[in-house]
C-alpha positions in Angstrom: 120.7 -57.3 -111.9 118.3 -56.0 -114.5 119.4 -53.2 -116.9 117.8 -49.8 -116.5 115.4 -48.9 -119.3 114.5 -45.3 -120.2 111.2 -44.8 -122.1 110.2 -41.8 -124.2 107.8 -40.8 -126.9 107.1 -38.2 -129.5 104.8 -35.3 -128.5 101.8 -36.8 -130.2 102.3 -40.3 -128.9 102.4 -41.9 -132.4 105.1 -44.2 -131.1 107.3 -44.9 -128.0 110.9 -45.8 -127.8 113.3 -47.2 -125.2 116.9 -47.1 -124.4 118.4 -50.0 -122.3 121.4 -49.3 -120.2 123.4 -46.1 -119.5 123.3 -43.1 -121.8 127.0 -42.5 -120.9 128.4 -39.1 -121.9 126.0 -36.4 -122.8 126.9 -33.2 -124.6 125.1 -30.0 -125.0 125.5 -29.3 -128.7 125.3 -25.7 -129.9 125.8 -26.3 -133.6 123.4 -24.6 -136.0 121.7 -27.8 -137.1 121.0 -28.9 -133.5 119.6 -25.5 -132.7 117.3 -25.5 -135.7 116.3 -29.1 -135.2 115.3 -28.5 -131.6 114.2 -24.8 -131.8 116.3 -23.8 -128.8 119.8 -22.7 -127.8 121.3 -26.2 -127.8 120.3 -29.9 -127.7 121.2 -32.6 -125.2 122.5 -35.6 -127.1 123.7 -39.0 -126.0 125.7 -41.3 -128.2 124.4 -44.8 -127.7 124.9 -48.2 -129.4 122.0 -48.9 -131.7 121.5 -52.2 -129.9 120.3 -50.1 -126.9 117.5 -48.5 -128.9 114.1 -50.0 -129.4 111.2 -48.5 -131.3 107.7 -49.5 -130.1 105.2 -48.3 -132.6 104.9 -47.7 -136.4 108.4 -47.2 -137.8 106.8 -45.5 -140.8 106.0 -42.5 -138.6 109.7 -41.7 -138.4 111.1 -39.5 -141.1 114.8 -39.1 -141.7 116.2 -35.9 -143.2 119.6 -36.2 -144.8 121.1 -32.8 -144.0 124.5 -33.6 -145.5 125.5 -36.7 -147.5 125.3 -39.7 -145.1 124.1 -37.7 -142.1 120.5 -37.9 -140.9 118.2 -36.2 -138.4 115.1 -38.3 -137.5 111.8 -36.9 -136.3 108.1 -37.9 -135.9 106.3 -37.3 -139.2 103.1 -36.4 -137.3 104.3 -34.0 -134.6 107.9 -33.3 -135.8 109.5 -34.2 -132.4 113.2 -34.7 -132.9 114.4 -38.2 -132.0 117.9 -39.0 -133.0 120.7 -38.4 -135.4 122.7 -41.0 -137.3 125.6 -41.2 -139.7 126.5 -43.7 -142.4 130.1 -43.3 -141.2 129.2 -44.6 -137.7 126.5 -47.3 -138.4 126.6 -48.9 -134.9 125.7 -45.7 -133.0 123.0 -43.1 -132.9 122.7 -39.8 -131.0 119.4 -39.7 -129.1 117.7 -36.5 -128.1 117.0 -36.6 -124.4 114.1 -34.2 -124.3 111.5 -36.9 -125.2 112.2 -39.2 -122.3 109.7 -39.6 -119.5 111.1 -39.0 -116.1 114.1 -37.3 -117.5 115.2 -36.2 -114.1 116.0 -39.8 -113.4 118.0 -40.6 -116.6 121.4 -42.2 -116.1 123.5 -39.4 -117.7 126.7 -37.5 -117.1 126.9 -34.1 -118.9 130.5 -33.9 -120.2 130.5 -30.5 -121.8 129.4 -28.0 -124.4 130.4 -28.7 -128.1 130.3 -26.5 -131.1 130.4 -23.4 -128.9 131.9 -21.4 -131.7 128.5 -21.8 -133.3 126.3 -21.0 -130.3 123.4 -18.6 -130.5 124.6 -15.1 -129.8 121.7 -14.5 -127.5 122.5 -17.4 -125.2 125.2 -17.2 -122.5 126.7 -20.4 -121.1 126.8 -19.9 -117.3 127.9 -23.3 -116.0 131.4 -24.6 -115.4 131.3 -27.5 -117.9 134.1 -27.8 -120.4 133.6 -25.9 -123.6 134.8 -27.1 -127.0 134.9 -24.9 -130.2 133.8 -27.9 -132.3 133.1 -31.6 -131.7 135.1 -33.9 -129.4 135.2 -37.6 -129.1 134.2 -39.1 -125.7 137.0 -40.6 -123.7 137.1 -44.4 -123.8 
């Protein structure tokens, strides 16, 4: 049985990327950095193994911003589309931003909750019944 492959791109199409296999647990992150990085009330992030991620295009178009020592947010240097976050402390994983995937309604994801809700935008009201966590949580094995 072939693995599922999800494909996405930045807004300007400078490059495409792919994730092979399941996205697993997905969280809605309400931290200040994710809100600023995405320009919205929260971001939808999936923690995946780096081996699942493939970049198809000029890697030099990706810019990484080190927002705190050893923690990076990556974006397209042409159109500024957010792509992923990574940490030197967790070198085997990245957190991909789901908004850039084509056919996102068909992505193999399970939303597991809202994280960093103590930091959420005051103008946004969470109205679903997903679990809410004041800060980050680690996914269950």
